[in-house]
C-alpha positions in Angstrom: 3.6 -7.9 -238.5 3.6 -5.2 -236.4 7.5 -4.0 -237.1 6.4 -4.3 -241.0 3.5 -2.0 -240.5 5.9 0.7 -238.8 8.3 0.3 -240.9 5.6 1.2 -243.6 4.6 4.0 -241.6 7.4 5.6 -241.5 8.7 5.1 -244.9 5.7 6.4 -246.4 6.1 9.8 -243.8 10.3 10.1 -245.2 8.8 9.9 -249.0 6.4 12.8 -248.7 8.2 14.9 -246.3 10.4 15.2 -249.0 8.0 17.1 -250.8 6.7 20.9 -250.3 2.9 21.7 -250.1 1.2 25.2 -250.3 -1.1 25.3 -247.6 -4.9 26.8 -248.0 -6.0 26.4 -243.7 -9.9 26.8 -244.1 -10.5 25.5 -240.8 -10.6 28.4 -238.7 -13.0 30.1 -241.7 -15.5 27.8 -240.4 -17.0 27.1 -236.7 -18.4 23.8 -237.4 -16.3 21.1 -236.7 -16.3 17.3 -236.1 -13.9 14.9 -234.2 -15.3 11.5 -235.1 -14.7 11.3 -238.8 -10.8 11.5 -238.3 -10.1 11.4 -234.6 -9.2 15.2 -234.9 -11.3 18.5 -235.1 -11.6 19.0 -238.9 -13.9 21.5 -240.8 -17.0 20.0 -241.6 -16.7 21.2 -245.5 -13.5 19.3 -245.6 -14.5 15.8 -244.2 -14.3 13.2 -247.2 -16.9 11.4 -245.3 -20.8 11.6 -244.9 -21.8 12.1 -241.5 -24.4 14.0 -239.3 -24.2 16.3 -236.2 -26.9 16.4 -233.4 -25.6 19.6 -231.2 -27.8 20.5 -227.6 -27.0 24.2 -228.5 -29.2 24.2 -232.0 -31.6 21.0 -231.5 -32.3 21.0 -227.7 -31.0 17.2 -226.9 -32.1 18.3 -223.1 -35.4 18.0 -224.3 -35.6 14.4 -225.3 -36.7 11.3 -223.6 -33.9 9.0 -224.8 -31.1 9.2 -227.1 -32.0 6.9 -229.7 -35.4 9.2 -229.9 -33.2 12.3 -230.3 -31.6 10.8 -233.5 -35.2 9.7 -235.1 -35.3 12.7 -237.3 -31.5 12.7 -238.5 -31.0 11.7 -242.3 -29.7 8.2 -242.6 -30.5 7.1 -239.2 -33.5 4.8 -238.7 -34.6 3.9 -234.8 -36.2 0.6 -234.1 -37.7 0.0 -230.9 -38.1 -3.6 -229.8 -39.7 -2.2 -226.5 -40.7 1.0 -224.9 -37.2 0.9 -223.2 -35.3 -0.2 -226.3 -34.1 2.0 -229.4 -31.5 0.6 -231.8 -30.2 3.0 -234.2 -29.7 1.7 -238.0 -27.3 3.6 -239.9 -26.5 2.5 -243.7 -29.1 -0.2 -243.0 -27.0 -1.6 -240.4 -27.8 -2.3 -236.7 -26.7 -4.2 -233.5 -23.2 -5.2 -233.8 -22.7 -3.7 -237.1 -22.8 -0.2 -236.2 -19.9 1.1 -233.6 -21.0 3.2 -231.0 -18.9 5.4 -228.6 -19.2 7.2 -225.3 -16.8 9.9 -225.4 -14.7 8.3 -228.0 -14.8 5.2 -226.0 -16.3 1.9 -227.3 -19.9 1.1 -225.8 -20.1 -2.0 -227.6 -18.7 -5.0 -226.3 -18.2 -8.8 -226.7 -21.7 -9.7 -226.0 -23.6 -7.0 -228.5 -26.1 -8.8 -230.5 -26.4 -9.1 -234.1 -29.9 -7.6 -234.2 -31.3 -4.7 -232.5 -30.5 -3.9 -228.9 -31.2 -1.4 -226.2 -27.8 -0.3 -224.7 -28.0 3.3 -226.5 -30.9 4.2 -224.3 -28.5 3.4 -220.8 -27.6 6.9 -220.6 -29.0 10.2 -219.0 -30.0 11.8 -222.1 -29.9 15.3 -220.8 -26.2 14.8 -220.3 -25.7 14.3 -223.8 -23.8 17.7 -225.6 -23.6 16.4 -228.9 -24.0 13.3 -231.2 -21.8 12.8 -234.2 -22.9 10.0 -236.8 -20.5 9.1 -239.3 -21.6 7.0 -242.1 -19.8 4.1 -244.5 -16.3 4.2 -242.3 -15.1 3.9 -239.1 -13.0 0.8 -238.7 -9.7 2.3 -239.8 -10.5 5.3 -237.1 -12.3 2.8 -234.0 -11.8 -0.7 -235.1 -14.6 -3.3 -235.2 -18.4 -3.2 -235.6 -18.2 0.1 -237.9 -20.0 -1.7 -240.9 -22.5 0.8 -241.3 -20.9 3.3 -239.1 -20.0 5.2 -236.1 -22.2 7.0 -233.4 -20.3 9.2 -231.3 -22.4 10.3 -228.0 -20.4 13.4 -226.8 -21.3 14.2 -222.9 -21.2 17.8 -221.4 -17.6 18.8 -220.8 -18.3 21.8 -218.3 -16.2 25.2 -219.2 -13.9 27.3 -217.6 -15.0 30.6 -216.4 -12.9 34.1 -215.5 -14.4 34.0 -211.7 -15.6 31.2 -209.8 -19.4 30.3 -210.3 -21.5 28.3 -209.2 -24.4 26.7 -211.7 -27.3 24.7 -210.1 -29.8 23.6 -212.7 -33.5 21.5 -212.6 -34.6 20.1 -215.2 -38.3 18.8 -215.1 -40.1 16.6 -217.7 -43.6 15.4 -218.0 -45.2 13.5 -220.6 -49.4 13.3 -220.4 -51.4 10.1 -219.7 -48.9 9.4 -217.2 -46.1 8.1 -219.7 -43.4 10.2 -218.3 -42.1 12.4 -215.3 -38.3 13.1 -214.9 -36.3 15.4 -212.3 -33.0 16.0 -212.9 -31.2 18.3 -210.3 -27.3 19.2 -211.2 -24.8 21.7 -209.9 -21.5 22.9 -211.9 -18.6 24.6 -210.6 -16.1 26.4 -212.4 -13.0 28.7 -212.6 -10.0 29.6 -214.5 -8.6 26.2 -214.5 -11.4 23.8 -213.1 -14.8 22.7 -214.0 -16.9 20.4 -212.7 -20.8 19.1 -212.9 -22.4 16.6 -211.0 -25.8 15.5 -212.0 -28.5 12.7 -210.6 -32.0 11.9 -213.1 -35.1 9.8 -212.1 -37.7 9.2 -214.7 -40.6 7.0 -214.3 -42.1 5.8 -217.8 -45.1 4.8 -217.6 -47.0 2.3 -220.2 -46.9 3.8 -223.6 -50.3 4.7 -225.3 -50.3 4.4 -228.9 -52.5 6.0 -231.5 -56.3 5.9 -232.1 -56.8 2.3 -232.3 -54.1 1.0 -230.1 -54.8 2.5 -226.5 -52.1 1.7 -223.6 -49.7 -1.3 -224.4 -49.2 -2.9 -221.2 -46.9 -3.8 -220.1 -44.4 -1.5 -221.3 -43.4 1.0 -218.6 -39.9 1.2 -216.6 -38.1 2.9 -214.2 -34.4 4.8 -214.9 -32.3 6.2 -212.3 -29.0 7.8 -213.3 -26.1 9.8 -211.6 -23.0 11.2 -213.8 -20.1 13.4 -213.0 -17.3 15.2 -215.3 -14.2 16.9 -214.3 -12.1 19.3 -216.6 -9.0 20.5 -215.5 -6.3 22.7 -217.0 -3.4 21.3 -215.2 -0.9 23.9 -216.6 -0.2 25.9 -220.1 0.2 22.4 -222.0 -1.4 19.5 -219.9 -5.1 19.1 -219.6 -7.2 16.1 -217.9 -10.7 15.0 -218.2 -12.3 12.5 -215.7 -16.0 11.3 -215.6 -18.1 8.9 -214.1 -21.4 7.7 -214.7 -24.1 4.9 -214.0 -27.3 4.4 -215.2 -29.8 1.5 -213.6 -33.4 0.6 -215.3 -36.0 -1.6 -213.8 -38.6 -3.9 -214.9 -38.2 -3.2 -218.2 -40.5 -5.5 -220.2 -40.4 -7.2 -223.7 -43.7 -6.1 -224.7 -43.9 -8.1 -227.9 -43.5 -11.2 -225.9 -46.3 -10.4 -223.8 -48.5 -9.4 -227.0 -47.3 -12.0 -229.6 -45.6 -14.5 -228.2 -48.1 -14.8 -225.0 -45.4 -14.7 -222.3 -46.6 -14.6 -218.7 -43.4 -12.8 -217.7 -40.4 -11.1 -219.7 -38.6 -8.2 -218.5 -35.3 -7.1 -218.1 -34.7 -6.3 -214.1 -32.4 -4.6 -213.8 -30.3 -3.3 -216.5 -27.3 -1.8 -215.5 -24.1 0.5 -216.8 -21.5 1.6 -215.2 -18.4 3.8 -216.7 -15.3 5.7 -215.5 -13.0 6.9 -218.1 -9.7 9.4 -217.6 -8.0 11.4 -220.8 -5.0 13.2 -220.6 -3.9 15.4 -223.5 -0.2 16.9 -223.5 0.7 19.6 -226.2 4.5 19.3 -227.0 6.5 22.4 -228.6 8.0 20.2 -231.0 7.3 21.0 -234.4 7.1 17.4 -235.5 5.2 16.0 -232.3 2.7 18.3 -231.4 0.2 16.2 -228.8 0.0 12.9 -227.1 -3.4 12.0 -225.7 -3.9 8.8 -223.6 -7.3 7.6 -222.5 -8.2 4.8 -220.3 -11.8 3.6 -219.4 -13.5 1.1 -217.3 -17.1 -0.1 -218.1 -19.7 -2.9 -216.6 -22.9 -3.9 -218.4 -24.9 -6.2 -216.2 -28.4 -7.7 -217.2 -30.9 -10.1 -215.3 -33.5 -11.3 -217.4 -36.8 -13.3 -215.8 -39.3 -15.2 -218.6 -41.6 -17.4 -218.1 -43.9 -18.9 -221.2 -47.8 -19.6 -220.4 -46.8 -23.1 -220.8 -43.5 -23.3 -218.6 -43.1 -25.1 -215.4 -40.6 -22.8 -214.0 -39.4 -19.2 -214.0 -35.9 -18.8 -216.0 -33.7 -16.3 -214.4 -30.7 -15.2 -216.7 -27.9 -13.2 -215.5 -24.9 -11.5 -217.8 -22.4 -9.4 -216.2 -19.7 -7.9 -218.7 -16.5 -6.4 -217.3 -14.5 -4.0 -220.0 -11.1 -2.3 -220.1 -10.0 0.0 -223.0 -7.1 2.0 -223.5 -5.6 4.0 -226.2 -2.7 6.1 -226.9 -2.7 8.5 -229.8 0.3 10.7 -231.4 -0.5 13.6 -233.3 2.4 14.9 -235.6 2.7 18.0 -237.8 5.1 16.8 -240.7 4.3 19.6 -243.3 2.2 22.7 -242.4 -0.3 21.1 -244.4 0.4 17.7 -243.5 -0.7 16.4 -240.3 -0.8 12.6 -239.1 -1.5 10.6 -236.3 -0.3 7.1 -235.1 -1.9 5.4 -232.3 -2.6 2.0 -230.2 -5.4 0.4 -228.8 -6.2 -2.4 -226.3 -9.6 -3.3 -225.4 -10.4 -6.5 -223.2 -14.0 -8.1 -222.1 -14.4 -10.6 -219.4 -18.1 -12.2 -219.3 -19.8 -14.0 -216.6 -23.1 -15.7 -217.6 -25.5 -17.7 -215.6 -29.2 -19.1 -215.5 -31.3 -20.8 -213.4 -34.6 -22.3 -213.3 -36.9 -21.6 -210.2 -39.8 -24.6 -210.2 -43.2 -24.3 -208.3 -42.2 -26.4 -205.8 -39.4 -23.9 -204.7 -36.4 -26.2 -206.4 -33.5 -24.4 -208.5 -31.8 -26.0 -211.5 -28.7 -24.2 -212.7 -28.1 -24.8 -216.6 -25.6 -23.0 -218.6 -25.6 -19.1 -219.2 -26.5 -17.8 -222.6 -22.7 -17.7 -223.3 -19.9 -19.2 -222.0 -19.1 -18.1 -218.4 -15.8 -16.5 -217.8 -15.2 -16.1 -221.2 -12.5 -13.4 -222.3 -12.4 -11.3 -225.4 -9.4 -9.1 -225.9 -8.3 -7.1 -228.9 -5.4 -4.9 -230.1 -4.5 -2.7 -232.7 -2.3 -0.3 -234.5 -3.7 2.4 -236.8 -2.3 5.6 -238.6 -4.4 8.1 -240.0 -3.0 11.1 -242.5 -4.4 14.4 -243.7 -2.8 16.4 -246.7 -4.3 19.6 -247.7 -2.7 21.0 -251.7 -4.9 24.3 -252.1 -8.6 23.5 -252.8 -7.6 19.5 -252.3 -7.4 17.4 -249.4 -6.8 13.8 -248.8 -7.5 11.4 -245.9 -5.9 8.2 -245.9 -5.1 5.6 -243.3 -4.7 1.6 -242.1 -5.4 -0.2 -239.1 -3.8 -3.5 -238.4 -6.1 -5.5 -235.6 -5.5 -8.7 -233.7 -8.1 -10.7 -231.4 -7.9 -13.5 -228.6 -11.3 -14.9 -227.8 -11.1 -17.8 -225.2 -14.1 -20.0 -224.6 -15.1 -22.9 -222.7 -17.2 -25.6 -223.9 -18.5 -28.2 -221.5 -18.4 -30.5 -224.5 -15.0 -29.2 -226.5 -12.8 -28.0 -223.6 -11.0 -24.5 -223.5 -11.4 -22.9 -227.2 -9.3 -20.5 -228.5 -9.9 -18.2 -231.8 -7.3 -15.6 -233.1 -8.8 -13.9 -235.6 -7.0 -10.4 -237.7 -7.6 -7.9 -239.9 -6.3 -5.1 -241.9 -8.6 -2.5 -243.1 -7.7 0.6 -245.1 -9.5 3.9 -246.1 -9.0 6.9 -248.8 -10.6 9.7 -249.2 -10.6 13.3 -251.0 -12.4 16.4 -250.8 -12.0 19.2 -253.5 -13.4 22.9 -253.3 -14.4 24.1 -256.1 -15.3 27.7 -254.4 -15.4 28.5 -250.8 -19.1 27.6 -250.5 -19.0 24.4 -252.7 -16.8 21.1 -252.1 -17.2 17.5 -253.9 -16.0 14.8 -251.7 -15.2 10.7 -252.4 -13.8 7.9 -250.5 -13.5 4.1 -250.2 -13.1 2.4 -247.0 -12.9 -1.2 -246.2 -14.4 -2.2 -242.4 -14.9 -5.3 -240.7 -16.3 -7.1 -237.4 -14.8 -9.5 -235.8 -16.8 -12.5 -234.6 -17.9 -11.9 -230.9 -18.9 -13.9 -227.9 -22.3 -13.4 -228.9 -21.7 -14.9 -232.2 -19.8 -17.6 -231.3 -21.2 -19.0 -227.5 -24.8 -18.1 -227.6 -27.0 -20.8 -226.9 -30.6 -20.9 -225.5 -33.7 -18.9 -226.8 -33.5 -15.8 -228.4 -36.4 -13.8 -229.6 -38.8 -16.0 -231.9 -35.6 -18.9 -232.3 -33.1 -21.4 -230.0 -29.3 -20.6 -231.0 -26.6 -23.1 -230.5 -22.9 -22.2 -230.7 -20.5 -21.8 -233.3 -16.6 -21.6 -233.0 -15.3 -21.1 -236.1 -16.5 -18.0 -237.8 -14.3 -15.0 -239.4 -14.2 -11.7 -239.7 -17.3 -9.7 -241.5 -15.8 -7.6 -244.3 -17.4 -4.4 -245.9 -16.3 -2.0 -249.0 -17.9 1.2 -248.6 -17.6 3.7 -252.0 -19.3 7.1 -252.1 -19.6 10.5 -253.8 -20.9 13.5 -252.5 -21.2 17.0 -252.5 -21.6 19.7 -250.0 -22.9 23.6 -250.5 -22.7 25.9 -247.7 -23.4 29.3 -248.4 -24.0 32.3 -245.4 -26.8 30.0 -243.2 -27.7 27.5 -245.5 -26.5 24.0 -245.8 -26.9 21.4 -248.5 -25.7 18.1 -249.0 -26.4 15.1 -251.0 -24.5 11.5 -251.5 -24.7 8.1 -253.4 -22.8 5.0 -251.8 -22.8 1.5 -252.3 -21.2 -1.1 -249.7 -20.8 -4.3 -250.4 -20.6 -7.2 -247.9 -18.7 -10.4 -247.6 -18.7 -13.4 -245.0 -21.6 -12.0 -243.4 -22.6 -14.3 -240.3 -25.9 -15.4 -240.5 -28.2 -17.6 -238.6 -29.2 -21.3 -240.8 -32.0 -23.0 -239.7 -31.4 -26.4 -238.6 -33.8 -29.7 -238.9 -33.7 -29.8 -234.6 -36.5 -28.5 -232.5 -35.6 -27.4 -228.7 -38.7 -26.3 -226.6 -41.0 -25.9 -229.7 -38.1 -23.4 -231.1 -36.6 -23.7 -234.3 -32.7 -24.4 -233.8 -30.2 -22.1 -235.5 -26.7 -21.9 -236.1 -24.5 -18.9 -237.2 -22.0 -19.6 -240.4 -20.3 -16.9 -242.7 -21.5 -17.7 -245.8 -23.5 -14.9 -247.4 -22.5 -12.0 -249.7 -24.9 -8.6 -250.0 -24.7 -5.1 -251.0 -26.7 -2.0 -249.9 -26.8 0.9 -252.0 -28.6 4.3 -251.4 -28.8 7.9 -251.4 -29.1 11.1 -248.6 -30.3 14.5 -249.3 -30.4 17.4 -246.5 -31.5 21.1 -247.2 -31.0 22.9 -243.7 -31.0 26.7 -243.3 -32.1 29.9 -241.9 -34.0 32.3 -244.2 -34.0 36.3 -242.6 -33.9 36.8 -238.8 -37.0 34.7 -237.9 -37.2 31.4 -240.0 -35.5 28.3 -240.5 -36.1 24.9 -241.3 -34.7 21.7 -242.7 -35.6 18.5 -245.0 -34.0 15.3 -245.5 -34.7 12.3 -247.5 -33.0 8.9 -247.2 -33.5 5.5 -249.7 -31.8 2.8 -249.3 -31.8 -0.7 -251.2 -30.1 -4.0 -249.8 -30.0 -7.2 -251.5 -28.8 -10.3 -250.3 -26.6 -11.9 -253.1 -26.4 -15.4 -251.4 -29.7 -15.9 -250.9 -31.1 -13.9 -253.7 -33.4 -11.9 -251.9 -33.6 -8.6 -250.0 -31.5 -7.7 -247.1 -33.0 -8.4 -243.8 -34.1 -5.4 -241.8 -33.6 -2.7 -244.5 -35.6 0.3 -243.3 -38.0 2.0 -245.7 -37.4 5.5 -247.7 -37.7 8.1 -244.8 -38.5 12.0 -245.3 -38.2 14.4 -242.1 -39.2 17.8 -242.7 -39.4 21.2 -239.8 -40.1 24.5 -240.1 -39.4 27.1 -237.3 -40.5 30.7 -236.4 -38.5 32.8 -234.1 -40.2 35.8 -231.9 -37.5 37.2 -229.6 -36.7 34.3 -227.4 -39.4 32.2 -228.2 -39.9 29.7 -230.9 -43.0 27.9 -232.8 -41.9 24.7 -234.6 -44.0 22.4 -237.1 -42.4 19.0 -237.8 -43.1 16.0 -239.8 -41.5 12.6 -239.6 -42.4 10.1 -242.3 -41.4 6.6 -243.8 -42.8 4.4 -246.4 -43.9 1.2 -246.6 -41.5 -1.9 -246.6 -42.8 -4.5 -248.0 -39.3 -5.9 -249.4 -38.4 -8.6 -247.0 -36.2 -11.2 -246.7 -37.3 -14.6 -245.3 -36.1 -13.9 -241.6 -38.4 -10.6 -241.9 -41.4 -12.7 -242.6 -40.7 -15.0 -240.0 -40.2 -12.0 -237.4 -43.8 -12.0 -235.2 -42.9 -8.1 -234.9 -43.2 -7.4 -238.8 -47.0 -7.5 -240.3 -48.1 -9.9 -243.1 -47.2 -8.0 -246.1 -44.5 -5.8 -244.1 -44.5 -2.9 -242.3 -47.0 0.3 -243.1 -45.7 3.8 -243.9 -46.8 6.5 -241.8 -46.1 10.5 -241.2 -46.4 12.0 -237.9 -47.0 15.9 -236.9 -45.6 17.6 -234.2 -46.0 21.0 -233.0 -43.1 22.5 -230.5 -43.4 25.8 -228.8 -40.3 26.6 -226.8 -38.5 29.5 -225.3 -37.0 31.6 -222.5 -38.3 33.4 -219.6 -35.5 35.0 -217.3 -33.9 31.8 -216.1 -36.2 29.4 -217.0 -36.1 27.8 -220.5 -39.3 25.5 -221.5 -40.5 23.5 -224.1 -44.3 22.0 -225.0 -44.4 19.4 -227.4 -47.7 18.5 -228.9 -46.8 15.2 -230.6 -48.7 13.0 -233.2 -51.0 15.6 -233.9 -53.8 13.5 -235.6 -53.4 10.5 -233.0 -51.7 8.1 -235.8 -51.7 4.6 -235.1 -47.8 3.5 -236.6 -44.6 1.2 -236.4 -41.2 1.7 -237.0 -40.0 -1.1 -239.3 -39.2 -4.5 -237.2 -40.4 -2.8 -233.7 -42.2 -4.9 -231.4 -44.2 -1.8 -229.7 -46.5 0.9 -231.7 -45.7 4.3 -231.5 -46.8 7.1 -229.2 -49.9 8.7 -230.0 -51.1 12.2 -229.3 -49.7 13.3 -226.4 -48.1 16.7 -224.8 -44.7 16.8 -223.0 -43.9 19.8 -221.4 -39.7 20.2 -220.3 -38.3 23.0 -218.2 -34.8 23.7 -217.3 -34.1 26.2 -214.5 -30.5 27.5 -214.9 -29.2 29.4 -211.5 -25.7 31.1 -212.3 -24.2 32.4 -208.9 -20.6 33.9 -208.9 -18.6 33.4 -205.5 
């Protein structure tokens, strides 16, 4: 199969290289580029997919509490929070392991990512993030499994070279009223012509979250977080560059608030929740007229979670420990087949190893060992070859590609013994953008996607949220087909875009309720039995008027239907609208922000069974915030007056209410010293 795909690739190359096309390169005319959509930098005006970018230089990511919260106002992105330490992004109505999250291009997703919302995107130092790129409806060809809704690529800050040796100490401090946050983050950077490095640490004490006018403090919900990270950027010679990064994040005593509030647990928390990552990437530029660049990257990532729980009727505390060690490797080659035709041919390998244990501690001190949430010593290996092409024909740009992915999943079941599963997938994408003028571009695409069943799908056993799950070992990959049309308009400092899309899903993995009851919980098992679709639209207008005024407004609507069950798809976010307007006075800015969501009363049966969703659906809300920010000498600051009218609200599916009226003060003290 591999040889056939390679042969197909070179046949396509040989056919098209005999043609001569005229080139119209507009990339240099636009400063803004995006990497995630095609794995190579490309002008945002030419991309045939819908995307959203949050850039720290424009949107002050440095002043956001967590990465998920920094994305909450973006078009097409909806954030659900099971607890204060959580934050699961929805993209095109998908969440959890049905969206692919990357860190600097490497997978954060692993083989125990849950089907539903998870908290892993909070395991970052938010102030280390330079840029977040969200590509919607596509990503399986570019990055592999899980991109049914899309791809979220968190790009951390890369230190830049300077003409003279320079030290850059920085101290960031954040605080929120009512003791809801105390954060301090010192960092230091050094750079010269060939080497740049930054090292930082961050400690946060997030107190119990205070809700709106009728909620008050939601206890227990507070937790602490400590992180350390470092990144090296080196130019080894004129054609060879290297990036090396290490990061570690630890969260302690993170309560599952809804377990205390709704399920009446005595104890329900993660302590600790940890993530470590080390990666290296080497890029070599070549003088060849055909092969222009080779990039090789490798990443080691570890995730550890210890959960402690005890219901009010249980005779023992339950201690669950899950540890996953992950390795990723990618080798990419970038080709220039013609002046107007670029191509990349790449291979990828990922491997996870899972250790999972469970112990019961009784009042008399005795300990009973049980099977962990996942089969311990399981392994999950997937490898792929993929190929992407971009062709420019005057005003027309064509993007197309394919990926072949193989999996090998090894599990051990106490009853069935060793189990080996070998799913595979072949997916494709095709997209086009046409520039009717320098300002106006039409685009469209069709792309298939997939999500291979992981260890969480196949081997889970135990209590999860409001149900008890048992293993399922015969699952197949979930499949999607996304079709989209859109328009972009960019004129000077004003940008507008609208898109309409339809995504169909096949072989969706769903939990089926059985007649069994274990420990007063209904028993569920997963099966590939569902078909569904989501259609929707996104609208965005963003720009600057004159020297002083700028603003943005976006609108998103989704409609999802489970065809198999003839009911709404589960967890579909409501209609959302966000608006902001800002006025600049020299180095100072004042901004007014609106975050709003409509009522979501189109509920699946699973939504109705979810204790986090009120009877009749989740009410809509409108939250107004006021921001004052600026720069005084070497100090940057921001004062945020959040939820001005102290409204009670909860985002759909969340287990905790949002923050009530509060004041957050952020400062960044930057000192640059040249040696």
